[in-house]
C-alpha positions in Angstrom: 0.0 0.0 0.0 1.2 3.5 -0.7 -0.2 5.6 2.1 -3.8 4.8 1.2 -6.6 2.7 2.9 -5.6 -0.7 4.0 -8.6 -2.7 2.9 -8.9 -4.4 -0.4 -12.0 -2.7 -1.5 -10.6 0.8 -1.1 -7.2 -0.2 -2.6 -9.0 -1.8 -5.6 -10.6 1.5 -6.3 -7.2 3.0 -6.8 -6.0 0.0 -8.8 -9.0 0.4 -11.1 -8.4 4.1 -11.3 -4.9 3.4 -12.6 -6.4 1.3 -15.3 -9.0 3.8 -16.4 -7.1 7.1 -15.8 -3.7 5.8 -15.7 -0.8 4.0 -16.9 -1.3 7.4 -18.3 -0.4 11.0 -17.3 -3.1 13.6 -17.1 -2.7 16.3 -19.7 0.3 14.7 -21.3 0.9 13.1 -24.6 2.5 9.9 -23.7 1.3 8.2 -26.8 0.4 4.6 -27.3 -2.2 3.0 -25.1 -0.7 5.0 -22.3 -2.7 8.2 -22.5 -5.7 9.5 -20.8 -8.0 10.1 -23.7 -10.3 13.2 -24.0 -13.6 14.1 -25.6 -14.6 16.4 -28.4 -15.1 20.1 -28.3 -16.3 21.6 -25.1 -19.6 23.4 -25.5 -19.4 27.1 -24.6 -15.7 27.5 -25.2 -15.9 28.9 -28.6 -12.7 28.9 -30.7 -10.6 29.8 -27.7 -8.5 32.2 -29.8 -7.4 34.3 -26.8 -6.5 31.3 -24.8 -4.6 29.8 -27.7 -2.6 33.0 -28.0 -1.8 32.9 -24.3 -1.1 29.2 -24.2 2.3 29.4 -25.8 5.7 28.0 -25.1 7.0 31.4 -24.2 4.2 32.3 -21.8 4.1 28.9 -20.1 7.9 28.9 -19.7 7.7 32.1 -17.6 5.4 30.6 -15.1 6.9 30.4 -11.6 6.0 26.9 -10.3 5.1 26.5 -6.6 8.1 26.1 -4.3 8.7 22.5 -3.1 9.0 22.2 0.7 9.1 18.5 1.7 7.2 17.7 4.9 9.8 16.9 7.6 7.5 16.0 10.5 7.8 12.2 10.2 11.0 10.2 9.4 10.5 7.1 7.2 12.3 3.9 7.8 13.6 4.0 4.2 14.0 7.5 2.6 12.8 8.8 -0.7 15.5 9.3 -3.3 16.2 11.9 -6.0 15.6 9.1 -8.6 11.9 8.9 -7.6 11.9 6.0 -5.1 9.2 6.6 -2.5 9.8 6.8 1.2 8.9 3.5 3.0 7.5 2.8 6.4 7.6 -0.7 8.0 4.9 0.4 10.6 2.6 3.3 10.9 4.2 6.1 12.8 3.4 6.1 16.5 3.6 9.9 16.7 0.9 11.5 14.6 1.7 15.2 14.4 -0.9 17.8 13.5 -0.1 19.4 10.1 -2.9 22.0 10.0 -3.2 24.0 13.2 -6.7 25.4 12.6 -9.9 24.3 10.9 -9.9 25.5 7.3 -13.4 26.9 7.4 -16.0 28.4 9.7 -19.2 26.6 8.6 -19.1 27.6 5.0 -20.4 25.3 2.2 -18.2 24.1 -0.7 -19.5 22.1 -3.6 -17.3 19.6 -5.3 -17.4 16.9 -8.0 -15.2 13.8 -8.6 -15.4 10.3 -9.9 -15.9 7.2 -7.8 -15.1 3.5 -8.4 -16.8 2.0 -5.4 -20.5 2.1 -4.5 -21.5 5.5 -3.4 -21.2 5.7 0.5 -24.0 6.8 2.8 -24.8 10.6 2.8 -23.5 12.8 5.5 -26.6 12.4 7.6 -26.0 8.6 7.8 -22.2 8.6 7.7 -20.3 9.4 10.9 -17.0 9.6 8.9 -18.3 12.2 6.5 -19.9 14.2 9.3 -16.6 14.0 11.3 -14.7 15.1 8.2 -16.9 18.2 7.8 -16.4 19.0 11.4 -12.6 18.8 11.1 -12.7 20.9 8.0 -15.1 23.4 9.4 -16.8 23.1 6.1 -20.1 21.6 4.8 -18.6 19.7 1.9 -21.3 18.7 -0.6 -19.7 16.3 -3.0 -21.2 14.9 -6.3 -19.8 11.4 -6.6 -20.1 10.3 -10.3 -19.4 6.7 -11.3 -16.1 6.6 -13.1 -17.7 5.2 -16.3 -20.0 8.2 -16.5 -17.7 10.9 -15.4 -16.6 12.0 -18.9 -20.3 12.6 -19.9 -21.1 14.3 -16.6 -18.1 16.6 -17.0 -19.3 17.6 -20.4 -22.8 18.3 -19.4 -21.7 20.2 -16.3 -19.4 22.4 -18.4 -22.1 22.9 -21.1 -24.7 23.8 -18.5 -22.3 26.4 -16.9 -23.2 25.2 -13.4 -19.8 24.3 -12.1 -19.2 23.2 -8.5 -16.6 25.2 -6.6 -14.0 22.5 -7.1 -13.9 19.6 -9.5 -11.8 16.9 -11.0 -10.8 18.0 -14.5 -10.8 16.0 -17.7 -8.5 16.6 -20.7 -10.7 17.8 -23.5 -10.2 19.7 -26.7 -9.9 23.4 -26.3 -8.9 22.8 -22.7 -6.8 26.1 -22.5 -9.9 28.1 -23.5 -12.1 26.2 -21.0 -9.7 26.9 -18.2 -9.4 30.6 -19.2 -13.1 31.1 -19.3 -14.3 29.2 -16.3 -11.5 28.3 -13.9 -9.3 30.3 -11.5 -5.8 31.1 -12.3 -3.9 30.3 -9.1 -0.5 32.1 -9.6 -1.3 34.7 -7.0 -2.1 32.0 -4.4 0.5 29.3 -5.2 3.4 30.5 -7.4 6.8 30.4 -5.8 6.8 31.0 -2.1 3.2 31.9 -2.0 2.3 28.2 -1.7 4.0 28.1 1.7 0.8 29.4 3.1 -0.5 25.9 2.3 2.4 23.7 3.5 0.7 20.4 2.6 0.3 21.5 -1.0 3.9 22.7 -0.9 4.8 19.1 -0.1 3.9 18.1 -3.6 7.1 17.9 -5.7 7.7 20.4 -8.5 7.4 18.1 -11.4 3.7 17.4 -10.7 2.8 21.0 -11.0 4.0 21.2 -14.6 0.9 19.6 -15.9 -1.2 22.4 -14.3 0.4 25.2 -16.5 -1.7 26.7 -19.3 -2.2 30.1 -20.7 0.9 31.4 -18.9 -0.5 30.4 -15.5 -1.3 27.7 -12.9 -4.8 26.3 -13.3 -5.1 23.4 -10.8 -3.9 21.2 -8.0 -2.2 18.0 -9.1 -3.1 14.6 -7.7 0.4 13.1 -7.7 1.6 9.5 -8.4 5.1 8.0 -8.2 7.8 7.8 -10.8 7.7 3.9 -10.8 4.1 4.1 -11.8 3.6 0.3 -12.4 4.8 -3.0 -11.0 5.3 -6.4 -12.7 3.6 -8.7 -10.2 4.4 -12.4 -9.9 3.2 -15.3 -7.8 6.5 -16.2 -6.2 5.0 -19.4 -4.7 4.2 -20.7 -8.2 7.7 -19.8 -9.4 9.2 -21.7 -6.5 7.0 -24.7 -7.0 8.0 -24.8 -10.7 11.7 -24.4 -9.8 12.3 -21.4 -12.0 13.9 -18.0 -11.3 11.6 -15.1 -10.5 14.0 -12.9 -12.4 14.4 -14.2 -16.0 17.0 -12.4 -18.0 16.1 -11.8 -21.6 13.4 -13.0 -23.9 14.7 -16.6 -24.2 14.8 -17.2 -20.5 11.5 -15.4 -20.0 9.9 -17.7 -22.6 11.4 -20.9 -21.1 10.3 -19.8 -17.7 6.8 -19.2 -18.9 6.6 -22.6 -20.6 7.5 -24.3 -17.3 4.9 -22.3 -15.4 2.1 -23.1 -17.9 0.0 -26.1 -17.5 -3.4 -25.9 -19.4 -4.6 -29.2 -17.8 -4.3 -27.6 -14.4 -5.8 -24.3 -15.7 -2.7 -22.3 -15.3 -0.9 -20.0 -17.7 2.2 -17.9 -17.2 0.8 -14.6 -18.6 -2.6 -12.9 -18.4 -3.8 -9.8 -20.3 -2.0 -9.2 -23.6 -1.4 -5.5 -23.1 0.6 -6.0 -19.9 2.8 -8.5 -21.8 3.1 -6.0 -24.6 4.2 -3.2 -22.3 6.8 -5.5 -20.7 8.2 -6.4 -24.1 8.3 -2.8 -25.2 10.6 -2.1 -22.2 12.6 -5.2 -22.9 13.2 -4.1 -26.5 14.1 -0.5 -25.6 11.1 1.2 -27.2 10.4 4.8 -26.4 8.3 5.7 -23.4 5.6 7.1 -25.7 7.7 9.6 -27.6 11.5 10.2 -27.7 13.6 13.1 -29.2 15.7 11.8 -32.0 17.6 13.8 -34.6 15.9 17.1 -33.8 12.4 15.7 -34.0 9.9 13.6 -32.0 9.6 9.9 -32.8 6.6 7.9 -31.5 6.9 4.5 -30.1 4.7 3.1 -32.9 7.2 4.2 -35.6 10.2 2.4 -34.2 11.9 -1.0 -35.0 11.8 -1.6 -31.2 8.0 -1.5 -31.3 7.8 -3.8 -34.3 10.2 -6.3 -32.6 8.0 -6.2 -29.4 4.9 -7.0 -31.4 6.7 -9.9 -33.2 7.9 -11.2 -29.8 4.4 -10.9 -28.4 3.0 -12.9 -31.3 5.6 -15.7 -30.6 4.5 -15.8 -26.9 0.9 -16.1 -27.9 1.5 -18.9 -30.4 3.6 -20.7 -27.7 0.4 -21.1 -25.7 1.8 -19.5 -22.5 -0.8 -16.7 -22.4 -4.3 -17.1 -21.0 -6.8 -18.1 -23.7 -8.9 -15.0 -22.9 -5.9 -12.6 -22.9 -7.5 -10.4 -25.5 -10.8 -9.9 -23.7 -11.6 -6.4 -22.6 -13.2 -7.8 -19.5 -10.2 -9.9 -18.5 -10.4 -10.4 -14.7 -6.6 -10.1 -14.1 -6.6 -9.7 -10.3 -9.0 -12.6 -9.7 -7.1 -15.0 -12.0 -3.8 -13.9 -10.4 -5.2 -14.6 -6.9 -6.5 -18.0 -8.0 -3.1 -19.0 -9.4 -4.6 -19.3 -12.9 -2.2 -16.6 -14.1 1.3 -16.6 -12.6 2.4 -13.2 -13.8 0.5 -9.9 -14.0 2.7 -7.5 -16.0 2.4 -3.7 -15.9 -0.3 -3.2 -13.3 -0.7 -0.1 -11.2 1.9 -0.1 -8.5 -0.7 0.9 -5.9 -2.3 -2.5 -6.4 0.2 -4.3 -4.1 -2.3 -4.2 -1.2 -5.1 -5.6 -3.3 -3.0 -8.6 -4.2 -2.0 -9.2 -0.6 -5.6 -9.0 0.5 -6.8 -11.3 -2.3 -4.2 -13.9 -1.4 -4.7 -13.7 2.4 -6.8 -16.9 2.5 -4.1 -18.9 0.8 -1.3 -19.9 3.2 1.1 -20.6 0.2 0.5 -17.2 -1.4 3.7 -15.2 -2.0 3.8 -12.0 -3.8 6.9 -10.7 -5.6 8.0 -8.3 -8.3 9.8 -9.0 -11.6 12.4 -6.5 -13.1 12.8 -6.2 -16.8 16.0 -7.1 -18.6 17.0 -6.2 -22.2 16.1 -8.7 -24.9 19.5 -10.4 -24.8 19.5 -10.5 -21.0 22.8 -8.6 -20.7 21.5 -5.8 -18.4 18.4 -4.2 -16.8 16.1 -2.6 -19.4 15.3 1.1 -19.1 12.2 1.6 -17.1 9.2 3.7 -18.4 9.5 6.4 -15.8 6.6 8.5 -14.7 3.9 6.6 -16.7 1.4 8.2 -14.3 2.6 11.6 -13.4 -0.7 12.7 -12.0 -4.0 10.8 -11.8 -5.7 14.1 -12.6 -5.7 17.7 -11.6 -8.3 19.7 -9.7 -9.8 22.9 -10.9 -11.3 25.7 -8.9 -14.3 27.6 -10.4 -13.9 31.3 -10.9 -15.2 33.2 -7.9 -16.2 36.8 -7.4 -14.6 36.7 -3.9 -10.9 35.8 -3.6 -11.6 34.8 0.0 -13.6 31.8 -1.3 -10.6 30.7 -3.3 -8.5 30.9 -0.2 -11.1 28.9 1.7 -11.1 26.1 -0.9 -7.2 26.1 -0.9 -7.2 25.7 2.8 -9.6 22.7 2.5 -7.4 21.2 -0.2 -4.3 21.8 2.0 -6.0 19.8 4.8 -6.9 17.0 2.4 -3.3 16.8 1.2 -2.0 16.0 4.8 1.1 13.9 4.6 1.2 10.2 5.6 1.3 9.7 9.3 -0.2 13.0 10.3 -3.3 13.4 12.5 -5.3 14.7 9.5 -4.1 11.8 7.3 -5.2 9.2 9.8 -8.7 10.6 9.9 -8.9 11.3 6.2 -7.9 7.7 5.3 -9.0 5.6 8.2 -11.7 7.6 9.9 -12.6 7.2 13.6 -10.8 4.5 15.6 -13.1 1.9 17.0 -15.7 2.7 14.3 -14.0 2.9 11.0 -10.7 1.3 11.9 -8.9 -0.7 14.5 -5.2 -0.6 15.5 -3.0 -3.6 16.1 -0.2 -4.0 18.6 2.3 -2.4 16.2 0.2 0.6 15.7 -1.0 -0.3 12.2 -4.6 0.8 11.5 -7.0 -1.4 9.5 -10.4 -0.4 8.1 -13.4 -2.2 9.6 -16.3 -3.2 7.4 -18.1 0.0 8.5 -15.0 2.0 7.6 -14.8 0.4 4.2 -18.3 1.8 3.5 -18.0 5.1 5.2 -14.6 6.2 4.0 -15.3 5.6 0.3 -16.1 9.3 0.0 -13.7 10.1 -2.9 -12.0 13.1 -1.5 -8.5 11.9 -2.6 -9.5 12.9 -6.2 -9.8 16.5 -5.0 -6.5 16.6 -3.2 -3.9 14.1 -2.0 -0.4 13.8 -0.6 2.5 12.2 -2.3 2.3 8.4 -1.9 4.6 6.4 0.4 5.3 2.7 0.6 3.4 1.1 3.5 1.7 -2.3 4.0 0.0 -2.7 7.4 0.9 -5.8 9.3 3.7 -6.8 6.7 6.7 -4.7 7.6 8.9 -6.7 5.2 6.9 -5.4 2.2 8.3 -2.0 2.7 11.8 -3.3 2.1 10.7 -5.4 -0.9 9.0 -2.5 -2.7 11.6 0.1 -1.8 14.4 -2.2 -3.1 12.4 -2.9 -6.3 11.8 0.8 -7.0 15.5 1.5 -6.4 16.5 -1.2 -8.8 14.2 -0.4 -11.7 14.4 3.4 -11.5 18.3 3.3 -11.6 17.9 3.3 -15.3 14.8 4.9 -16.7 13.4 6.6 -19.8 11.4 9.8 -19.7 8.8 10.9 -22.1 9.8 14.4 -23.5 6.1 15.4 -24.0 5.2 15.1 -20.3 3.5 18.4 -19.3 2.5 19.3 -22.9 -1.0 19.5 -24.3 -2.1 18.3 -27.7 -5.6 19.3 -28.9 -5.4 16.6 -31.6 -4.8 14.0 -28.9 -7.6 15.2 -26.8 -10.1 15.3 -29.7 -9.1 12.6 -32.1 -6.8 10.0 -30.6 -9.4 7.8 -28.9 -10.9 6.4 -32.1 -7.6 6.4 -34.0 -5.7 4.5 -31.3 -8.5 2.0 -30.9 -8.3 1.2 -34.6 -4.5 0.8 -34.3 -4.8 -1.4 -31.3 -7.4 -3.6 -33.0 -5.0 -4.1 -35.9 -2.2 -5.0 -33.5 -4.4 -7.7 -31.9 -5.0 -9.3 -35.2 -1.3 -9.5 -35.9 -0.5 -11.0 -32.5 -3.2 -13.6 -32.9 -1.9 -14.6 -36.3 -4.8 -13.3 -38.4 -2.7 -10.7 -40.1 1.1 -10.8 -41.0 3.5 -8.6 -39.2 4.0 -6.6 -42.4 0.6 -5.0 -42.0 1.9 -3.1 -39.0 3.6 -0.6 -41.4 0.1 0.2 -42.8 -1.3 0.6 -39.3 1.4 3.1 -38.5 0.8 5.1 -41.7 -2.9 5.3 -40.9 -2.2 6.4 -37.3 0.2 9.1 -38.5 -2.1 10.5 -41.1 -5.1 10.4 -38.8 -3.6 11.9 -35.7 0.1 11.0 -35.1 1.7 13.7 -37.3 -0.6 16.4 -36.0 0.2 15.5 -32.4 3.9 15.5 -33.3 3.6 19.0 -34.7 1.7 20.3 -31.7 4.2 18.8 -29.3 7.3 19.9 -31.2 5.9 23.4 -31.3 5.9 23.4 -27.5 9.4 21.9 -27.3 
């Protein structure tokens, strides 16, 4: 777990979020299947001419990002690193300092809107956690909780109706700079440079996460940060041990042989699950770009490279070898369930916050052992370069324009409270609720949500504001060392995407359908229905339909 609720249901919400929002970066052009896709034009935004003129490289480069002031009130067992490894805690801190000395509000009402992946929790009148949260905030928080599958449509109708809540989770849409300019608050006066020190928990968010909030020469939101490692390659170590194979195969040949030993169709067991996870692993193994890369003075997309073509050819070989689950190409592939059942021994490229879900799912199996697999180059000679920062932010939070600046300050004080760092008094309540009602505490001081807490604390406030994640697994102190060591290992050599922090209108408006067609074509190649030579035609179509336009927009900003 990474500083979030300890129960499987809550953790699964974040794991699902990483699948829907993530393996993607909000407002960035990571390319491939790795991007959060947008909608069409936003009603009411017009052509956005003024915003387009303001949303230039020159104007955005002048923006003073918020100062970064790391929270120093709690010392982790294993420190964070400059490479992006998260701080790790073997047990929950016994000292729980207060990070916000006063209530943010004095009885005012704030309206908010965000998505939710779990069933909607009871309302504030029937939810002691929500009532207690409002009391601690000094604010009557009225939150619209929209099922994640419906959020894109709800966002569009909310914008079109011009009835925005005070604070809301944003979506990347076409003409986004114009939308932000017309309807959302520019926050430079409140957050730029040292001004953010008035909100120390927001100042605890590292600088790189703020880059995605810059449009029109200003700061237009609060980032919901995620770690540099972004994904894990999960394995059932107990199955590897039973098969007598190494959990760290080096290169494609050893990976293939390992997978053949693990696979036993008669026993309903296969090495690999969903095809896209295997594809992403092979892209790393073959040294493909992390979305885009700068080469010879221009941007080259992953799809256009020989490394990508080799990864697809390798994937086709793995599929034909019968070591992937027969339903690997299903859009409804139940990866977590099959992994827990031992039907699939490896779950590549899943959200790194899913560690707790897998631990919880395997709790009833005394033989269950969870481990993580690094990626080696195709020839096995060295570690492959990791796709760094695949999920820079889950999303960003926008504040509706207000006639009274004091209302903006009130909202920022609330968001500052909600961003309380791991281990603080505010964090404990925000995540775990009331002791004895929403959670219990074991002898080592580790809190665990009760069934009541699972229901009550599902209020999705962490999609309005959140602290940087840490590594923590309640009741399993050794997991902190395992995950910290893995992050240290894989992030020692990593590949950045040069378009992170940039906005492509073509991507937001066209890429959904274009990339779906490309992906469907790749599936046919992998499953042997089309020859690998047809990949060149797929790339040409992708380029003419959206790729070249996205490249031009990104290069214009670089």
